[in-house]
RODO-2510 file (C-alpha; in nm, 4 decimals, decimal comma):
residues 332
     n   res          X          Y          Z
     1     m    -1,9060     2,3375    -0,4567
     2     n    -1,5927     2,1993    -0,6272
     3     d    -1,4950     1,9277    -0,8716
     4     w    -1,2520     1,7425    -0,6464
     5     p    -1,3197     1,3650    -0,6402
     6     t    -1,4382     1,1812    -0,3245
     7     y    -1,1214     1,0091    -0,2062
     8     l    -1,1934     0,6720    -0,0164
     9     d    -0,8495     0,5280     0,0060
    10     y    -0,7217     0,6957     0,3235
    11     n    -0,5703     0,3546     0,4555
    12     a    -0,3252     0,3835     0,1570
    13     t    -0,2210     0,7449     0,2277
    14     t    -0,3565     1,0662     0,3503
    15     p    -0,3025     1,4184     0,2172
    16     v    -0,1165     1,6841     0,4180
    17     v    -0,4679     1,8414     0,4556
    18     d    -0,4118     2,0693     0,7535
    19     p    -0,2267     2,3862     0,6589
    20     l    -0,0438     2,3958     0,9944
    21     a     0,1333     2,0749     0,9078
    22     a     0,2274     2,1977     0,5577
    23     q     0,3453     2,5365     0,6846
    24     a     0,5404     2,3818     0,9672
    25     l     0,7903     2,2189     0,7469
    26     e     0,8483     2,5062     0,5032
    27     p     1,1024     2,7109     0,7045
    28     w     1,3184     2,4040     0,7575
    29     l     1,3560     2,3750     0,3782
    30     r     1,5030     2,7175     0,3380
    31     e     1,6171     2,9661     0,5963
    32     r     1,6409     2,7123     0,8836
    33     f     1,8395     2,4539     0,6907
    34     g     2,0898     2,3623     0,9606
    35     n     2,2086     2,0108     1,0355
    36     p     2,0802     1,9009     1,3835
    37     s     2,4287     1,7559     1,4565
    38     s     2,6035     2,0908     1,3925
    39     a     2,7052     2,2978     1,6964
    40     h     2,6358     2,6508     1,5523
    41     l     2,2951     2,8295     1,5831
    42     y     2,1425     2,6726     1,2693
    43     g     2,2221     2,3265     1,3899
    44     k     2,0969     2,3995     1,7396
    45     e     1,7679     2,5370     1,5991
    46     a     1,7116     2,2294     1,3915
    47     k     1,8030     1,9962     1,6965
    48     a     1,5420     2,1813     1,9072
    49     a     1,2734     2,1414     1,6372
    50     v     1,3493     1,7614     1,6028
    51     e     1,3213     1,7359     1,9834
    52     t     0,9917     1,9205     1,9945
    53     a     0,8596     1,6966     1,7197
    54     r     0,9815     1,3832     1,9152
    55     a     0,7816     1,5010     2,2210
    56     e     0,4722     1,5513     2,0075
    57     v     0,4947     1,2030     1,8377
    58     a     0,5553     1,0469     2,1804
    59     a     0,2443     1,2210     2,3218
    60     l     0,0266     1,0646     2,0563
    61     i     0,1092     0,7168     2,1821
    62     g     0,1573     0,7844     2,5591
    63     g     0,5382     0,7226     2,5294
    64     r     0,8472     0,9071     2,6411
    65     p     1,0150     1,1399     2,3910
    66     g     1,3492     0,9626     2,4533
    67     d     1,2014     0,6332     2,3381
    68     m     1,1096     0,7578     1,9880
    69     i     1,3458     0,6862     1,6928
    70     f     1,2728     0,8752     1,3718
    71     c     1,2881     0,6618     1,0439
    72     g     1,2161     0,7069     0,6768
    73     s     0,8908     0,4976     0,6791
    74     a     0,6974     0,2450     0,8673
    75     t     0,8670    -0,0144     0,6558
    76     e     1,2125     0,0891     0,7900
    77     a     1,0674     0,1064     1,1515
    78     n     0,9272    -0,2480     1,1209
    79     n     1,2614    -0,3833     0,9827
    80     l     1,4600    -0,2017     1,2557
    81     a     1,2267    -0,3557     1,5173
    82     i     1,2399    -0,7174     1,3915
    83     f     1,6020    -0,7327     1,2692
    84     g     1,7262    -0,5217     1,5433
    85     v     1,5742    -0,7313     1,8301
    86     a     1,6716    -1,0529     1,6489
    87     r     2,0349    -0,9364     1,6317
    88     a     2,0351    -0,8526     1,9931
    89     l     1,8892    -1,1805     2,1044
    90     r     2,0571    -1,4008     1,8490
    91     g     2,2382    -1,6150     2,1028
    92     e     1,9623    -1,6529     2,3534
    93     r     1,6287    -1,7069     2,1807
    94     r     1,5594    -1,8380     1,8288
    95     h     1,1698    -1,8306     1,7929
    96     l     0,9495    -1,5594     1,6406
    97     v     0,5786    -1,5203     1,6319
    98     t     0,3619    -1,3232     1,4015
    99     s     0,0047    -1,3152     1,2522
   100     a    -0,1119    -1,4325     0,9114
   101     v    -0,2515    -1,0871     0,8239
   102     e     0,0653    -0,8759     0,8754
   103     h     0,1872    -0,6112     0,6290
   104     p     0,4748    -0,7361     0,4152
   105     s     0,7226    -0,5077     0,5953
   106     v     0,6610    -0,7378     0,8942
   107     m     0,6116    -1,0687     0,7241
   108     q     0,9111    -1,0502     0,4836
   109     p     1,1626    -0,9749     0,7637
   110     m     1,0140    -1,2692     0,9669
   111     r     1,0503    -1,4975     0,6538
   112     w     1,3991    -1,3735     0,5992
   113     l     1,4965    -1,4621     0,9598
   114     e     1,3172    -1,8128     0,9149
   115     a     1,5374    -1,8726     0,6208
   116     e     1,8453    -1,7997     0,8273
   117     g     1,7477    -2,0640     1,0742
   118     w     1,5000    -1,8958     1,3125
   119     q     1,1851    -2,0703     1,3995
   120     l     0,8664    -1,8920     1,2988
   121     t     0,5138    -1,9478     1,4013
   122     v     0,2341    -1,7599     1,2044
   123     l    -0,0725    -1,7317     1,4053
   124     p    -0,4162    -1,7956     1,2316
   125     v    -0,7086    -1,5581     1,2326
   126     d    -1,0748    -1,6061     1,2636
   127     g    -1,3439    -1,5184     1,0184
   128     t    -1,3352    -1,1560     1,1351
   129     g    -0,9577    -1,1334     1,0818
   130     r    -0,8747    -1,1436     1,4564
   131     v    -0,5799    -1,3552     1,5920
   132     r    -0,7100    -1,6567     1,7736
   133     m    -0,5967    -1,6226     2,1308
   134     e    -0,5819    -1,9926     2,1943
   135     a    -0,3285    -2,0132     1,9074
   136     a    -0,1308    -1,7398     2,0566
   137     a    -0,1330    -1,8970     2,3961
   138     h    -0,0072    -2,2275     2,2450
   139     a     0,2505    -2,0610     2,0168
   140     i     0,4395    -1,8326     2,2613
   141     r     0,7083    -2,0267     2,4565
   142     r     1,0149    -1,9815     2,6699
   143     d     1,2590    -1,9470     2,3758
   144     t     1,0394    -1,6848     2,1869
   145     a     1,2421    -1,3672     2,1301
   146     l     0,9761    -1,1494     1,9635
   147     i     0,6068    -1,1360     1,8785
   148     s     0,4931    -0,8888     1,6121
   149     v     0,1171    -0,8316     1,5660
   150     m    -0,0396    -0,5226     1,3951
   151     l    -0,2745    -0,3014     1,5897
   152     a    -0,5301    -0,2804     1,3147
   153     n    -0,5459    -0,4289     0,9653
   154     n    -0,4966    -0,1894     0,6695
   155     e    -0,7551    -0,3570     0,4563
   156     t    -1,0445    -0,4574     0,6905
   157     g    -0,9649    -0,2263     0,9762
   158     t    -0,9920    -0,5186     1,2227
   159     m    -0,8190    -0,4480     1,5494
   160     q    -0,6195    -0,7172     1,7186
   161     p    -0,6150    -0,8185     2,0846
   162     v    -0,2580    -0,6730     2,1209
   163     s    -0,2636    -0,6212     2,4951
   164     e    -0,3723    -0,9725     2,5660
   165     i    -0,0908    -1,1211     2,3265
   166     a     0,1638    -0,8810     2,4949
   167     a     0,0720    -1,0275     2,8419
   168     l     0,1353    -1,3704     2,7076
   169     a     0,4578    -1,2568     2,5530
   170     h     0,5853    -1,0889     2,8670
   171     a     0,5000    -1,3942     3,0820
   172     c     0,7475    -1,5920     2,8764
   173     g     1,0132    -1,3206     2,8670
   174     a     0,9473    -1,2325     2,5013
   175     f     0,9252    -0,8803     2,3579
   176     m     0,6155    -0,7343     2,1831
   177     h     0,6243    -0,5320     1,8590
   178     v     0,3110    -0,3579     1,7461
   179     d     0,2762    -0,2178     1,3871
   180     a     0,0377     0,0616     1,4609
   181     a     0,0804     0,2397     1,1331
   182     q    -0,2878     0,2079     1,0463
   183     g    -0,4247     0,2836     1,3809
   184     a    -0,2262     0,5963     1,4969
   185     g    -0,4376     0,9058     1,4612
   186     k    -0,7603     0,7142     1,4281
   187     i    -0,7950     0,5485     1,7745
   188     p    -0,6343     0,6279     2,1150
   189     i    -0,3047     0,4532     2,1563
   190     d    -0,1136     0,4126     2,4865
   191     v     0,2000     0,1940     2,4573
   192     h     0,1694     0,1041     2,8250
   193     d    -0,1836    -0,0167     2,8037
   194     l    -0,0970    -0,2160     2,4872
   195     g     0,2095    -0,3659     2,6599
   196     a     0,4243    -0,2609     2,3521
   197     d     0,7908    -0,2876     2,3744
   198     l     0,8299    -0,1511     2,0225
   199     l     0,5642     0,0287     1,8233
   200     t     0,5699     0,1506     1,4611
   201     l     0,4102     0,4739     1,3130
   202     a     0,3827     0,5953     0,9592
   203     g     0,3404     0,9720     0,9075
   204     h     0,1491     0,9558     0,5842
   205     k    -0,1327     0,7632     0,7570
   206     f    -0,2331     1,0603     0,9754
   207     y    -0,1782     1,3588     0,7498
   208     a     0,1953     1,4040     0,7654
   209     p     0,4104     1,3728     0,4449
   210     k     0,5173     1,0407     0,3011
   211     g     0,8771     0,9378     0,3702
   212     v     0,8768     0,9773     0,7603
   213     g     0,7908     0,7487     1,0397
   214     a     0,8913     0,6625     1,3793
   215     l     0,9713     0,3553     1,6049
   216     y     0,8951     0,3612     1,9712
   217     v     1,1603     0,1509     2,1724
   218     r     1,0833     0,1027     2,5318
   219     e     1,3821     0,1693     2,7586
   220     g     1,5583    -0,1636     2,8258
   221     t     1,4469    -0,3389     2,5098
   222     p     1,7383    -0,5104     2,3530
   223     i     1,7963    -0,3909     2,0037
   224     l     2,0918    -0,3242     1,7727
   225     p     2,1176    -0,1147     1,4659
   226     i     2,0661    -0,2624     1,1230
   227     m     2,2681     0,0120     0,9430
   228     a     2,6228     0,1352     1,0085
   229     g     2,6939     0,4992     1,0413
   230     a     2,7159     0,7817     1,2915
   231     g     2,5294     0,7987     1,6240
   232     h     2,2113     0,9534     1,5163
   233     e     1,8742     0,8504     1,6956
   234     r     2,0375     0,6905     1,9971
   235     g     2,2763     0,5081     1,7457
   236     l     1,9896     0,2998     1,6063
   237     r     1,9193     0,4895     1,2916
   238     p     2,2316     0,6545     1,1358
   239     g     2,1820     0,9349     0,8901
   240     t     2,1088     1,3150     0,9117
   241     e     1,7548     1,3565     1,0335
   242     n     1,4931     1,4734     0,7791
   243     v     1,4116     1,7959     0,9733
   244     p     1,1283     1,9383     0,7577
   245     y     0,9380     1,6091     0,7482
   246     i     0,9999     1,5301     1,1150
   247     v     0,8603     1,8762     1,2025
   248     a     0,5590     1,8080     0,9879
   249     l     0,5253     1,4637     1,1547
   250     g     0,5213     1,6172     1,5001
   251     t     0,2615     1,8777     1,4064
   252     a     0,0452     1,6260     1,2399
   253     a     0,0678     1,4028     1,5589
   254     r    -0,0262     1,7019     1,7800
   255     l    -0,3278     1,7870     1,5680
   256     a    -0,4402     1,4194     1,5519
   257     q    -0,4292     1,3898     1,9262
   258     e    -0,6164     1,7179     1,9786
   259     g    -0,9039     1,6098     1,7514
   260     l    -0,8985     1,2447     1,8024
   261     a    -1,2305     1,1895     1,9868
   262     v    -1,4307     1,4208     1,7666
   263     e    -1,2846     1,2897     1,4424
   264     a    -1,3286     0,9252     1,5252
   265     a    -1,6919     0,9830     1,6156
   266     r    -1,7438     1,1697     1,2865
   267     l    -1,5698     0,9020     1,0806
   268     r    -1,7616     0,6187     1,2530
   269     s    -2,1057     0,8033     1,1844
   270     l    -2,0140     0,8465     0,8161
   271     r    -1,8872     0,4761     0,7793
   272     d    -2,1946     0,3361     0,9527
   273     a    -2,4403     0,5480     0,7436
   274     l    -2,2666     0,4405     0,4158
   275     q    -2,2784     0,0730     0,5193
   276     e    -2,6535     0,0940     0,6170
   277     r    -2,7394     0,2490     0,2765
   278     l    -2,5395    -0,0137     0,0853
   279     v    -2,6898    -0,3014     0,2820
   280     i    -3,0437    -0,1759     0,1985
   281     a    -2,9521    -0,1373    -0,1668
   282     i    -2,7693    -0,4458    -0,2307
   283     p    -2,8964    -0,7815    -0,0990
   284     g    -2,6183    -1,0239     0,0058
   285     l    -2,3654    -0,7597     0,0717
   286     l    -2,1050    -0,8899     0,3166
   287     l    -1,8880    -0,6979     0,5647
   288     n    -1,5246    -0,8072     0,5694
   289     g    -1,3685    -0,7689     0,9208
   290     h    -1,4907    -0,7446     1,2716
   291     p    -1,8346    -0,5709     1,3151
   292     a    -1,7324    -0,3907     1,6216
   293     e    -1,3518    -0,4047     1,6800
   294     r    -1,2404    -0,2177     1,3850
   295     l    -1,1127     0,1262     1,2938
   296     p    -1,3713     0,4003     1,2803
   297     n    -1,2721     0,4999     0,9236
   298     t    -1,2644     0,1684     0,7553
   299     l    -1,5376    -0,0138     0,5586
   300     n    -1,4495    -0,3261     0,3554
   301     l    -1,7330    -0,4985     0,1747
   302     s    -1,7822    -0,7979    -0,0650
   303     f    -2,0374    -0,7367    -0,3335
   304     p    -2,2265    -1,0544    -0,4304
   305     g    -2,1310    -1,2035    -0,7580
   306     v    -1,8744    -0,9247    -0,8542
   307     a    -1,4949    -0,9229    -0,8191
   308     g    -1,3403    -0,6202    -0,6656
   309     w    -1,1495    -0,5251    -0,9773
   310     q    -1,4628    -0,5582    -1,1833
   311     l    -1,6537    -0,3210    -0,9507
   312     l    -1,3742    -0,0738    -0,9672
   313     a    -1,3580    -0,0812    -1,3464
   314     a    -1,7311    -0,0351    -1,3774
   315     g    -1,7073     0,2580    -1,1337
   316     d    -1,4468     0,4280    -1,3469
   317     r    -1,6751     0,4234    -1,6340
   318     r    -2,0105     0,5041    -1,4638
   319     i    -1,9352     0,6684    -1,1259
   320     h    -1,7095     0,9792    -1,1891
   321     g    -1,5543     1,1453    -0,8881
   322     l    -1,4789     0,8448    -0,6697
   323     r    -1,1292     0,7160    -0,5766
   324     l    -1,1508     0,3648    -0,4228
   325     s    -0,9407     0,0581    -0,3684
   326     c    -0,9984    -0,3039    -0,3576
   327     g    -0,6712    -0,3970    -0,1812
   328     r    -0,3801    -0,2643     0,0111
   329     a    -0,1304    -0,0284    -0,1489
   330     y     0,1945    -0,2118    -0,2148
   331     g     0,5158    -0,0756    -0,3571
   332     e     0,6621    -0,2514    -0,6578
***
């Protein structure tokens, strides 16, 4: 038995809990320090490690290694997807679609483009937090360039009908971006089944370090870089690759894929058991999110007559050893 607190904020970030992921990056900080763009042995070793990780990350989402672009975070990946496609299609299409529940790293780039003259449609969601399909069908049109809808919400865990929305997008010649940062490593993901042309991953949501992410870009998707520099990452993300963290990301992706079915079932069982006990103990308790179409690890509840911050404040005083959250984790 130990005195470690019970951490219940995994949608904000995860620890690098598996020693294999932590150990994987260590050699690339010291003796294997080469630049992947260098032609000597150290550089070739680093390049090979990056490509191995690229294949491991691609396998987690059913994609091709060559379609994976490593980035510094999911926020950077989302910005590259949105601004990059907008730049590529600037003269052809001027309409964008997103949902009302997107992360700021999607919503703010969309609003930025709107301020520059793009037309933006924000899709409403129903009482469970799911996009209304009739609204999506009405919104997507022949001049739509890009639709960006998250796979799963980071607060409620509600999963969106992404494949259905992607089918509407492709019927109109538009491209589909999916922010899958919250779903990767928790539920099976296949970019082909989803119909995703672009898909975002965040390492620190599935036990890799913070500060590394990836963007899947399907071959043939029009996209331009949003930073100037050398030709790293297919010319879309200039800057020397963060080899240690990319290696750890690949290892974490492989481990997540190997244990996905068992871990999802375990988390779902724990989540449902906690919900059942709380419902019995607290009359009027409300579930926020979809009762079935949600992540197996996520439970978001409203306690009757109590604000979230008040509940957490009381918990700090009376319930030691718990680490909870009443909202999403935003940077300042």
